[in-house]
DOFIVEX-768842 format. One record per residue: residue in three letters; y, x, z of N, C-alpha, C in turn. Coordinates in steps of 0.2 Angstrom, whole numbers. Each point is the difference from the previous one (the first is absolute). Layout:
<nodes>
<node><rest>ALA</rest><n_yy>Y</n_yy><n_xx>X</n_xx><n_zz>Z</n_zz><ca_yy>Y</ca_yy><ca_xx>X</ca_xx><ca_zz>Z</ca_zz><c_yy>Y</c_yy><c_xx>X</c_xx><c_zz>Z</c_zz></node>
...
</nodes>
This chain:
<nodes>
<node><rest>UNK</rest><n_yy>1041</n_yy><n_xx>-577</n_xx><n_zz>306</n_zz><ca_yy>-1</ca_yy><ca_xx>-2</ca_xx><ca_zz>7</ca_zz><c_yy>-7</c_yy><c_xx>4</c_xx><c_zz>2</c_zz></node>
<node><rest>UNK</rest><n_yy>-5</n_yy><n_xx>-1</n_xx><n_zz>-5</n_zz><ca_yy>-6</ca_yy><ca_xx>2</ca_xx><ca_zz>2</ca_zz><c_yy>0</c_yy><c_xx>8</c_xx><c_zz>1</c_zz></node>
<node><rest>UNK</rest><n_yy>3</n_yy><n_xx>3</n_xx><n_zz>-5</n_zz><ca_yy>1</ca_yy><ca_xx>8</ca_xx><ca_zz>1</ca_zz><c_yy>3</c_yy><c_xx>2</c_xx><c_zz>6</c_zz></node>
<node><rest>UNK</rest><n_yy>5</n_yy><n_xx>-3</n_xx><n_zz>2</n_zz><ca_yy>4</ca_yy><ca_xx>1</ca_xx><ca_zz>6</ca_zz><c_yy>-5</c_yy><c_xx>0</c_xx><c_zz>6</c_zz></node>
<node><rest>UNK</rest><n_yy>-4</n_yy><n_xx>-5</n_xx><n_zz>1</n_zz><ca_yy>-5</ca_yy><ca_xx>-1</ca_xx><ca_zz>5</ca_zz><c_yy>-5</c_yy><c_xx>5</c_xx><c_zz>0</c_zz></node>
<node><rest>UNK</rest><n_yy>-2</n_yy><n_xx>3</n_xx><n_zz>-6</n_zz><ca_yy>-5</ca_yy><ca_xx>5</ca_xx><ca_zz>0</ca_zz><c_yy>3</c_yy><c_xx>6</c_xx><c_zz>3</c_zz></node>
<node><rest>UNK</rest><n_yy>6</n_yy><n_xx>2</n_xx><n_zz>-2</n_zz><ca_yy>3</ca_yy><ca_xx>6</ca_xx><ca_zz>3</ca_zz><c_yy>1</c_yy><c_xx>-1</c_xx><c_zz>8</c_zz></node>
<node><rest>UNK</rest><n_yy>1</n_yy><n_xx>-5</n_xx><n_zz>2</n_zz><ca_yy>1</ca_yy><ca_xx>-1</ca_xx><ca_zz>8</ca_zz><c_yy>-7</c_yy><c_xx>1</c_xx><c_zz>3</c_zz></node>
<node><rest>UNK</rest><n_yy>-6</n_yy><n_xx>-3</n_xx><n_zz>-3</n_zz><ca_yy>-6</ca_yy><ca_xx>2</ca_xx><ca_zz>2</ca_zz><c_yy>-2</c_yy><c_xx>7</c_xx><c_zz>0</c_zz></node>
<node><rest>UNK</rest><n_yy>2</n_yy><n_xx>3</n_xx><n_zz>-5</n_zz><ca_yy>-1</ca_yy><ca_xx>8</ca_xx><ca_zz>-1</ca_zz><c_yy>3</c_yy><c_xx>3</c_xx><c_zz>6</c_zz></node>
<node><rest>UNK</rest><n_yy>6</n_yy><n_xx>-1</n_xx><n_zz>1</n_zz><ca_yy>4</ca_yy><ca_xx>3</ca_xx><ca_zz>5</ca_zz><c_yy>-3</c_yy><c_xx>-1</c_xx><c_zz>7</c_zz></node>
<node><rest>UNK</rest><n_yy>-2</n_yy><n_xx>-6</n_xx><n_zz>1</n_zz><ca_yy>-3</ca_yy><ca_xx>-2</ca_xx><ca_zz>7</ca_zz><c_yy>-7</c_yy><c_xx>5</c_xx><c_zz>0</c_zz></node>
<node><rest>UNK</rest><n_yy>-3</n_yy><n_xx>0</n_xx><n_zz>-5</n_zz><ca_yy>-7</ca_yy><ca_xx>4</ca_xx><ca_zz>0</ca_zz><c_yy>2</c_yy><c_xx>7</c_xx><c_zz>2</c_zz></node>
<node><rest>UNK</rest><n_yy>5</n_yy><n_xx>3</n_xx><n_zz>-3</n_zz><ca_yy>2</ca_yy><ca_xx>7</ca_xx><ca_zz>1</ca_zz><c_yy>2</c_yy><c_xx>1</c_xx><c_zz>7</c_zz></node>
<node><rest>UNK</rest><n_yy>4</n_yy><n_xx>-5</n_xx><n_zz>3</n_zz><ca_yy>3</ca_yy><ca_xx>1</ca_xx><ca_zz>7</ca_zz><c_yy>-6</c_yy><c_xx>-1</c_xx><c_zz>5</c_zz></node>
<node><rest>UNK</rest><n_yy>-5</n_yy><n_xx>-4</n_xx><n_zz>-2</n_zz><ca_yy>-6</ca_yy><ca_xx>-1</ca_xx><ca_zz>5</ca_zz><c_yy>-4</c_yy><c_xx>6</c_xx><c_zz>0</c_zz></node>
<node><rest>UNK</rest><n_yy>-1</n_yy><n_xx>4</n_xx><n_zz>-6</n_zz><ca_yy>-3</ca_yy><ca_xx>6</ca_xx><ca_zz>-1</ca_zz><c_yy>3</c_yy><c_xx>5</c_xx><c_zz>4</c_zz></node>
<node><rest>UNK</rest><n_yy>6</n_yy><n_xx>1</n_xx><n_zz>0</n_zz><ca_yy>4</ca_yy><ca_xx>5</ca_xx><ca_zz>4</ca_zz><c_yy>-1</c_yy><c_xx>-1</c_xx><c_zz>7</c_zz></node>
<node><rest>UNK</rest><n_yy>1</n_yy><n_xx>-7</n_xx><n_zz>2</n_zz><ca_yy>-1</ca_yy><ca_xx>-1</ca_xx><ca_zz>7</ca_zz><c_yy>-7</c_yy><c_xx>2</c_xx><c_zz>3</c_zz></node>
<node><rest>UNK</rest><n_yy>-5</n_yy><n_xx>-1</n_xx><n_zz>-4</n_zz><ca_yy>-7</ca_yy><ca_xx>2</ca_xx><ca_zz>2</ca_zz><c_yy>0</c_yy><c_xx>7</c_xx><c_zz>1</c_zz></node>
<node><rest>UNK</rest><n_yy>3</n_yy><n_xx>4</n_xx><n_zz>-5</n_zz><ca_yy>-1</ca_yy><ca_xx>7</ca_xx><ca_zz>0</ca_zz><c_yy>4</c_yy><c_xx>3</c_xx><c_zz>6</c_zz></node>
<node><rest>UNK</rest><n_yy>5</n_yy><n_xx>-3</n_xx><n_zz>2</n_zz><ca_yy>4</ca_yy><ca_xx>2</ca_xx><ca_zz>6</ca_zz><c_yy>-3</c_yy><c_xx>-2</c_xx><c_zz>7</c_zz></node>
<node><rest>UNK</rest><n_yy>-4</n_yy><n_xx>-5</n_xx><n_zz>0</n_zz><ca_yy>-3</ca_yy><ca_xx>-3</ca_xx><ca_zz>6</ca_zz><c_yy>-5</c_yy><c_xx>5</c_xx><c_zz>3</c_zz></node>
<node><rest>UNK</rest><n_yy>-5</n_yy><n_xx>2</n_xx><n_zz>-4</n_zz><ca_yy>-5</ca_yy><ca_xx>5</ca_xx><ca_zz>2</ca_zz><c_yy>2</c_yy><c_xx>7</c_xx><c_zz>-2</c_zz></node>
<node><rest>UNK</rest><n_yy>0</n_yy><n_xx>4</n_xx><n_zz>5</n_zz><ca_yy>2</ca_yy><ca_xx>7</ca_xx><ca_zz>-2</ca_zz><c_yy>-5</c_yy><c_xx>5</c_xx><c_zz>3</c_zz></node>
<node><rest>UNK</rest><n_yy>-1</n_yy><n_xx>6</n_xx><n_zz>-3</n_zz><ca_yy>-4</ca_yy><ca_xx>5</ca_xx><ca_zz>3</ca_zz><c_yy>4</c_yy><c_xx>3</c_xx><c_zz>5</c_zz></node>
<node><rest>UNK</rest><n_yy>-4</n_yy><n_xx>3</n_xx><n_zz>5</n_zz><ca_yy>4</ca_yy><ca_xx>3</ca_xx><ca_zz>6</ca_zz><c_yy>-5</c_yy><c_xx>3</c_xx><c_zz>5</c_zz></node>
<node><rest>UNK</rest><n_yy>3</n_yy><n_xx>3</n_xx><n_zz>5</n_zz><ca_yy>-3</ca_yy><ca_xx>3</ca_xx><ca_zz>6</ca_zz><c_yy>2</c_yy><c_xx>-4</c_xx><c_zz>6</c_zz></node>
<node><rest>UNK</rest><n_yy>-4</n_yy><n_xx>-1</n_xx><n_zz>5</n_zz><ca_yy>1</ca_yy><ca_xx>-4</ca_xx><ca_zz>6</ca_zz><c_yy>-3</c_yy><c_xx>4</c_xx><c_zz>5</c_zz></node>
<node><rest>UNK</rest><n_yy>3</n_yy><n_xx>0</n_xx><n_zz>6</n_zz><ca_yy>-3</ca_yy><ca_xx>4</ca_xx><ca_zz>6</ca_zz><c_yy>2</c_yy><c_xx>-5</c_xx><c_zz>6</c_zz></node>
<node><rest>UNK</rest><n_yy>-5</n_yy><n_xx>1</n_xx><n_zz>5</n_zz><ca_yy>1</ca_yy><ca_xx>-4</ca_xx><ca_zz>6</ca_zz><c_yy>-6</c_yy><c_xx>0</c_xx><c_zz>4</c_zz></node>
<node><rest>UNK</rest><n_yy>0</n_yy><n_xx>-4</n_xx><n_zz>5</n_zz><ca_yy>-6</ca_yy><ca_xx>-1</ca_xx><ca_zz>5</ca_zz><c_yy>-4</c_yy><c_xx>-6</c_xx><c_zz>-1</c_zz></node>
<node><rest>UNK</rest><n_yy>-6</n_yy><n_xx>0</n_xx><n_zz>0</n_zz><ca_yy>-4</ca_yy><ca_xx>-6</ca_xx><ca_zz>-1</ca_zz><c_yy>0</c_yy><c_xx>-4</c_xx><c_zz>6</c_zz></node>
<node><rest>UNK</rest><n_yy>2</n_yy><n_xx>-6</n_xx><n_zz>-1</n_zz><ca_yy>1</ca_yy><ca_xx>-5</ca_xx><ca_zz>6</ca_zz><c_yy>-6</c_yy><c_xx>-4</c_xx><c_zz>1</c_zz></node>
<node><rest>UNK</rest><n_yy>-2</n_yy><n_xx>-3</n_xx><n_zz>-6</n_zz><ca_yy>-6</ca_yy><ca_xx>-4</ca_xx><ca_zz>0</ca_zz><c_yy>-4</c_yy><c_xx>1</c_xx><c_zz>-6</c_zz></node>
<node><rest>UNK</rest><n_yy>-7</n_yy><n_xx>-2</n_xx><n_zz>1</n_zz><ca_yy>-5</ca_yy><ca_xx>1</ca_xx><ca_zz>-6</ca_zz><c_yy>-4</c_yy><c_xx>-6</c_xx><c_zz>-1</c_zz></node>
<node><rest>UNK</rest><n_yy>0</n_yy><n_xx>-3</n_xx><n_zz>-6</n_zz><ca_yy>-4</ca_yy><ca_xx>-6</ca_xx><ca_zz>-2</ca_zz><c_yy>-4</c_yy><c_xx>2</c_xx><c_zz>-6</c_zz></node>
<node><rest>UNK</rest><n_yy>-6</n_yy><n_xx>3</n_xx><n_zz>2</n_zz><ca_yy>-4</ca_yy><ca_xx>2</ca_xx><ca_zz>-6</ca_zz><c_yy>3</c_yy><c_xx>5</c_xx><c_zz>-4</c_zz></node>
<node><rest>UNK</rest><n_yy>2</n_yy><n_xx>-1</n_xx><n_zz>-7</n_zz><ca_yy>3</ca_yy><ca_xx>5</ca_xx><ca_zz>-4</ca_zz><c_yy>8</c_yy><c_xx>-1</c_xx><c_zz>0</c_zz></node>
<node><rest>UNK</rest><n_yy>2</n_yy><n_xx>-4</n_xx><n_zz>5</n_zz><ca_yy>7</ca_yy><ca_xx>-1</ca_xx><ca_zz>0</ca_zz><c_yy>3</c_yy><c_xx>3</c_xx><c_zz>7</c_zz></node>
<node><rest>UNK</rest><n_yy>6</n_yy><n_xx>3</n_xx><n_zz>-1</n_zz><ca_yy>3</ca_yy><ca_xx>3</ca_xx><ca_zz>6</ca_zz><c_yy>7</c_yy><c_xx>-3</c_xx><c_zz>1</c_zz></node>
<node><rest>UNK</rest><n_yy>2</n_yy><n_xx>0</n_xx><n_zz>6</n_zz><ca_yy>8</ca_yy><ca_xx>-1</ca_xx><ca_zz>1</ca_zz><c_yy>2</c_yy><c_xx>7</c_xx><c_zz>3</c_zz></node>
<node><rest>UNK</rest><n_yy>5</n_yy><n_xx>2</n_xx><n_zz>-4</n_zz><ca_yy>3</ca_yy><ca_xx>7</ca_xx><ca_zz>2</ca_zz><c_yy>7</c_yy><c_xx>-1</c_xx><c_zz>2</c_zz></node>
<node><rest>UNK</rest><n_yy>1</n_yy><n_xx>3</n_xx><n_zz>6</n_zz><ca_yy>7</ca_yy><ca_xx>0</ca_xx><ca_zz>2</ca_zz><c_yy>4</c_yy><c_xx>6</c_xx><c_zz>-3</c_zz></node>
<node><rest>UNK</rest><n_yy>5</n_yy><n_xx>-1</n_xx><n_zz>-4</n_zz><ca_yy>4</ca_yy><ca_xx>5</ca_xx><ca_zz>-3</ca_zz><c_yy>7</c_yy><c_xx>0</c_xx><c_zz>3</c_zz></node>
<node><rest>UNK</rest><n_yy>4</n_yy><n_xx>4</n_xx><n_zz>-2</n_zz><ca_yy>7</ca_yy><ca_xx>0</ca_xx><ca_zz>2</ca_zz><c_yy>4</c_yy><c_xx>-6</c_xx><c_zz>-3</c_zz></node>
<node><rest>UNK</rest><n_yy>-3</n_yy><n_xx>-3</n_xx><n_zz>-5</n_zz><ca_yy>4</ca_yy><ca_xx>-6</ca_xx><ca_zz>-3</ca_zz><c_yy>-3</c_yy><c_xx>-6</c_xx><c_zz>2</c_zz></node>
<node><rest>UNK</rest><n_yy>-5</n_yy><n_xx>0</n_xx><n_zz>5</n_zz><ca_yy>-4</ca_yy><ca_xx>-6</ca_xx><ca_zz>2</ca_zz><c_yy>-7</c_yy><c_xx>0</c_xx><c_zz>-1</c_zz></node>
<node><rest>UNK</rest><n_yy>-3</n_yy><n_xx>-6</n_xx><n_zz>0</n_zz><ca_yy>-8</ca_yy><ca_xx>0</ca_xx><ca_zz>0</ca_zz><c_yy>-1</c_yy><c_xx>-2</c_xx><c_zz>-8</c_zz></node>
<node><rest>UNK</rest><n_yy>-5</n_yy><n_xx>4</n_xx><n_zz>-2</n_zz><ca_yy>-3</ca_yy><ca_xx>-1</ca_xx><ca_zz>-7</ca_zz><c_yy>-7</c_yy><c_xx>-1</c_xx><c_zz>0</c_zz></node>
<node><rest>UNK</rest><n_yy>-2</n_yy><n_xx>-5</n_xx><n_zz>-4</n_zz><ca_yy>-7</ca_yy><ca_xx>-2</ca_xx><ca_zz>-1</ca_zz><c_yy>-3</c_yy><c_xx>5</c_xx><c_zz>-6</c_zz></node>
<node><rest>UNK</rest><n_yy>-5</n_yy><n_xx>4</n_xx><n_zz>2</n_zz><ca_yy>-3</ca_yy><ca_xx>5</ca_xx><ca_zz>-5</ca_zz><c_yy>-7</c_yy><c_xx>-2</c_xx><c_zz>-1</c_zz></node>
<node><rest>UNK</rest><n_yy>-1</n_yy><n_xx>0</n_xx><n_zz>-7</n_zz><ca_yy>-7</ca_yy><ca_xx>-2</ca_xx><ca_zz>-2</ca_zz><c_yy>-3</c_yy><c_xx>7</c_xx><c_zz>-2</c_zz></node>
<node><rest>UNK</rest><n_yy>-6</n_yy><n_xx>2</n_xx><n_zz>3</n_zz><ca_yy>-3</ca_yy><ca_xx>6</ca_xx><ca_zz>-1</ca_zz><c_yy>-6</c_yy><c_xx>-1</c_xx><c_zz>-4</c_zz></node>
<node><rest>UNK</rest><n_yy>-1</n_yy><n_xx>4</n_xx><n_zz>-6</n_zz><ca_yy>-6</ca_yy><ca_xx>-1</ca_xx><ca_zz>-4</ca_zz><c_yy>-6</c_yy><c_xx>2</c_xx><c_zz>3</c_zz></node>
<node><rest>UNK</rest><n_yy>-6</n_yy><n_xx>-3</n_xx><n_zz>-2</n_zz><ca_yy>-6</ca_yy><ca_xx>0</ca_xx><ca_zz>3</ca_zz><c_yy>-3</c_yy><c_xx>8</c_xx><c_zz>1</c_zz></node>
<node><rest>UNK</rest><n_yy>3</n_yy><n_xx>4</n_xx><n_zz>-5</n_zz><ca_yy>-3</ca_yy><ca_xx>7</ca_xx><ca_zz>0</ca_zz><c_yy>4</c_yy><c_xx>4</c_xx><c_zz>5</c_zz></node>
<node><rest>UNK</rest><n_yy>5</n_yy><n_xx>-2</n_xx><n_zz>3</n_zz><ca_yy>4</ca_yy><ca_xx>3</ca_xx><ca_zz>5</ca_zz><c_yy>-2</c_yy><c_xx>-2</c_xx><c_zz>7</c_zz></node>
<node><rest>UNK</rest><n_yy>-1</n_yy><n_xx>5</n_xx><n_zz>5</n_zz><ca_yy>-1</ca_yy><ca_xx>-2</ca_xx><ca_zz>7</ca_zz><c_yy>6</c_yy><c_xx>-3</c_xx><c_zz>3</c_zz></node>
<node><rest>UNK</rest><n_yy>-2</n_yy><n_xx>-5</n_xx><n_zz>4</n_zz><ca_yy>6</ca_yy><ca_xx>-4</ca_xx><ca_zz>4</ca_zz><c_yy>1</c_yy><c_xx>4</c_xx><c_zz>6</c_zz></node>
<node><rest>UNK</rest><n_yy>6</n_yy><n_xx>2</n_xx><n_zz>2</n_zz><ca_yy>2</ca_yy><ca_xx>4</ca_xx><ca_zz>6</ca_zz><c_yy>0</c_yy><c_xx>-5</c_xx><c_zz>6</c_zz></node>
<node><rest>UNK</rest><n_yy>-1</n_yy><n_xx>3</n_xx><n_zz>6</n_zz><ca_yy>0</ca_yy><ca_xx>-5</ca_xx><ca_zz>6</ca_zz><c_yy>7</c_yy><c_xx>-1</c_xx><c_zz>2</c_zz></node>
<node><rest>UNK</rest><n_yy>1</n_yy><n_xx>-5</n_xx><n_zz>4</n_zz><ca_yy>6</ca_yy><ca_xx>-2</ca_xx><ca_zz>3</ca_zz><c_yy>3</c_yy><c_xx>6</c_xx><c_zz>4</c_zz></node>
<node><rest>UNK</rest><n_yy>7</n_yy><n_xx>1</n_xx><n_zz>-1</n_zz><ca_yy>3</ca_yy><ca_xx>6</ca_xx><ca_zz>3</ca_zz><c_yy>1</c_yy><c_xx>6</c_xx><c_zz>-4</c_zz></node>
<node><rest>UNK</rest><n_yy>-4</n_yy><n_xx>0</n_xx><n_zz>-6</n_zz><ca_yy>0</ca_yy><ca_xx>6</ca_xx><ca_zz>-4</ca_zz><c_yy>7</c_yy><c_xx>0</c_xx><c_zz>-4</c_zz></node>
<node><rest>UNK</rest><n_yy>3</n_yy><n_xx>6</n_xx><n_zz>0</n_zz><ca_yy>6</ca_yy><ca_xx>1</ca_xx><ca_zz>-4</ca_zz><c_yy>-3</c_yy><c_xx>2</c_xx><c_zz>-7</c_zz></node>
<node><rest>UNK</rest><n_yy>3</n_yy><n_xx>-4</n_xx><n_zz>-5</n_zz><ca_yy>-3</ca_yy><ca_xx>1</ca_xx><ca_zz>-7</ca_zz><c_yy>6</c_yy><c_xx>1</c_xx><c_zz>-5</c_zz></node>
<node><rest>UNK</rest><n_yy>-2</n_yy><n_xx>3</n_xx><n_zz>-6</n_zz><ca_yy>4</ca_yy><ca_xx>0</ca_xx><ca_zz>-6</ca_zz><c_yy>-4</c_yy><c_xx>-3</c_xx><c_zz>-6</c_zz></node>
<node><rest>UNK</rest><n_yy>3</n_yy><n_xx>-4</n_xx><n_zz>-3</n_zz><ca_yy>-3</ca_yy><ca_xx>-4</ca_xx><ca_zz>-6</ca_zz><c_yy>4</c_yy><c_xx>1</c_xx><c_zz>-7</c_zz></node>
<node><rest>UNK</rest><n_yy>-4</n_yy><n_xx>1</n_xx><n_zz>-5</n_zz><ca_yy>3</ca_yy><ca_xx>-1</ca_xx><ca_zz>-7</ca_zz><c_yy>-3</c_yy><c_xx>-6</c_xx><c_zz>-3</c_zz></node>
<node><rest>UNK</rest><n_yy>5</n_yy><n_xx>-3</n_xx><n_zz>-4</n_zz><ca_yy>-3</ca_yy><ca_xx>-6</ca_xx><ca_zz>-3</ca_zz><c_yy>6</c_yy><c_xx>-4</c_xx><c_zz>-3</c_zz></node>
<node><rest>UNK</rest><n_yy>-1</n_yy><n_xx>-7</n_xx><n_zz>0</n_zz><ca_yy>5</ca_yy><ca_xx>-4</ca_xx><ca_zz>-3</ca_zz><c_yy>2</c_yy><c_xx>-5</c_xx><c_zz>5</c_zz></node>
<node><rest>UNK</rest><n_yy>7</n_yy><n_xx>-1</n_xx><n_zz>1</n_zz><ca_yy>3</ca_yy><ca_xx>-4</ca_xx><ca_zz>4</ca_zz><c_yy>3</c_yy><c_xx>-6</c_xx><c_zz>-3</c_zz></node>
<node><rest>UNK</rest><n_yy>-1</n_yy><n_xx>-6</n_xx><n_zz>3</n_zz><ca_yy>3</ca_yy><ca_xx>-6</ca_xx><ca_zz>-3</ca_zz><c_yy>2</c_yy><c_xx>-4</c_xx><c_zz>6</c_zz></node>
<node><rest>UNK</rest><n_yy>7</n_yy><n_xx>1</n_xx><n_zz>1</n_zz><ca_yy>3</ca_yy><ca_xx>-4</ca_xx><ca_zz>6</ca_zz><c_yy>-3</c_yy><c_xx>3</c_xx><c_zz>7</c_zz></node>
<node><rest>UNK</rest><n_yy>-3</n_yy><n_xx>-4</n_xx><n_zz>4</n_zz><ca_yy>-3</ca_yy><ca_xx>2</ca_xx><ca_zz>6</ca_zz><c_yy>-7</c_yy><c_xx>1</c_xx><c_zz>0</c_zz></node>
<node><rest>UNK</rest><n_yy>-3</n_yy><n_xx>1</n_xx><n_zz>-6</n_zz><ca_yy>-7</ca_yy><ca_xx>1</ca_xx><ca_zz>-2</ca_zz><c_yy>-1</c_yy><c_xx>7</c_xx><c_zz>-3</c_zz></node>
<node><rest>UNK</rest><n_yy>-5</n_yy><n_xx>4</n_xx><n_zz>1</n_zz><ca_yy>-1</ca_yy><ca_xx>6</ca_xx><ca_zz>-3</ca_zz><c_yy>-7</c_yy><c_xx>1</c_xx><c_zz>-1</c_zz></node>
<node><rest>UNK</rest><n_yy>-2</n_yy><n_xx>2</n_xx><n_zz>-6</n_zz><ca_yy>-7</ca_yy><ca_xx>1</ca_xx><ca_zz>-3</ca_zz><c_yy>-1</c_yy><c_xx>8</c_xx><c_zz>0</c_zz></node>
<node><rest>UNK</rest><n_yy>-4</n_yy><n_xx>2</n_xx><n_zz>4</n_zz><ca_yy>-1</ca_yy><ca_xx>8</ca_xx><ca_zz>1</ca_zz><c_yy>-5</c_yy><c_xx>2</c_xx><c_zz>-6</c_zz></node>
<node><rest>UNK</rest><n_yy>2</n_yy><n_xx>6</n_xx><n_zz>-2</n_zz><ca_yy>-4</ca_yy><ca_xx>4</ca_xx><ca_zz>-5</ca_zz><c_yy>-3</c_yy><c_xx>6</c_xx><c_zz>3</c_zz></node>
<node><rest>UNK</rest><n_yy>4</n_yy><n_xx>3</n_xx><n_zz>5</n_zz><ca_yy>-2</ca_yy><ca_xx>6</ca_xx><ca_zz>4</ca_zz><c_yy>2</c_yy><c_xx>-1</c_xx><c_zz>7</c_zz></node>
<node><rest>UNK</rest><n_yy>-3</n_yy><n_xx>2</n_xx><n_zz>5</n_zz><ca_yy>1</ca_yy><ca_xx>-1</ca_xx><ca_zz>7</ca_zz><c_yy>-2</c_yy><c_xx>7</c_xx><c_zz>4</c_zz></node>
<node><rest>UNK</rest><n_yy>5</n_yy><n_xx>2</n_xx><n_zz>3</n_zz><ca_yy>-1</ca_yy><ca_xx>6</ca_xx><ca_zz>4</ca_zz><c_yy>2</c_yy><c_xx>-1</c_xx><c_zz>8</c_zz></node>
<node><rest>UNK</rest><n_yy>-5</n_yy><n_xx>2</n_xx><n_zz>4</n_zz><ca_yy>1</ca_yy><ca_xx>-1</ca_xx><ca_zz>7</ca_zz><c_yy>4</c_yy><c_xx>6</c_xx><c_zz>3</c_zz></node>
<node><rest>UNK</rest><n_yy>6</n_yy><n_xx>-1</n_xx><n_zz>3</n_zz><ca_yy>4</ca_yy><ca_xx>6</ca_xx><ca_zz>2</ca_zz><c_yy>-2</c_yy><c_xx>2</c_xx><c_zz>7</c_zz></node>
<node><rest>UNK</rest><n_yy>-1</n_yy><n_xx>-6</n_xx><n_zz>4</n_zz><ca_yy>-2</ca_yy><ca_xx>1</ca_xx><ca_zz>7</ca_zz><c_yy>-4</c_yy><c_xx>-6</c_xx><c_zz>3</c_zz></node>
<node><rest>UNK</rest><n_yy>-5</n_yy><n_xx>1</n_xx><n_zz>4</n_zz><ca_yy>-3</ca_yy><ca_xx>-5</ca_xx><ca_zz>3</ca_zz><c_yy>1</c_yy><c_xx>-1</c_xx><c_zz>8</c_zz></node>
<node><rest>UNK</rest><n_yy>2</n_yy><n_xx>-6</n_xx><n_zz>2</n_zz><ca_yy>2</ca_yy><ca_xx>-1</ca_xx><ca_zz>7</ca_zz><c_yy>-6</c_yy><c_xx>-4</c_xx><c_zz>3</c_zz></node>
<node><rest>UNK</rest><n_yy>-2</n_yy><n_xx>3</n_xx><n_zz>6</n_zz><ca_yy>-6</ca_yy><ca_xx>-4</ca_xx><ca_zz>3</ca_zz><c_yy>3</c_yy><c_xx>-6</c_xx><c_zz>4</c_zz></node>
</nodes>
């Protein structure tokens, strides 16, 4: 009985590890800056609104800027590693 329980825990651990690996993915995101909250942005994309965390070493673009980002996406959150301003709208 004890051995069987250990196998089940091991399988749960593997399943949980796979779930975490799938949840956060490297990717590219583009859209228009809708709101700015210090180092965080709300970006309107073709898939909806995404909360973006901008590292301190990157300049935060102004509202209305069309941007492209590279980084890691986890659901409706995106952590930017690189940010390019495509166009600025006044």
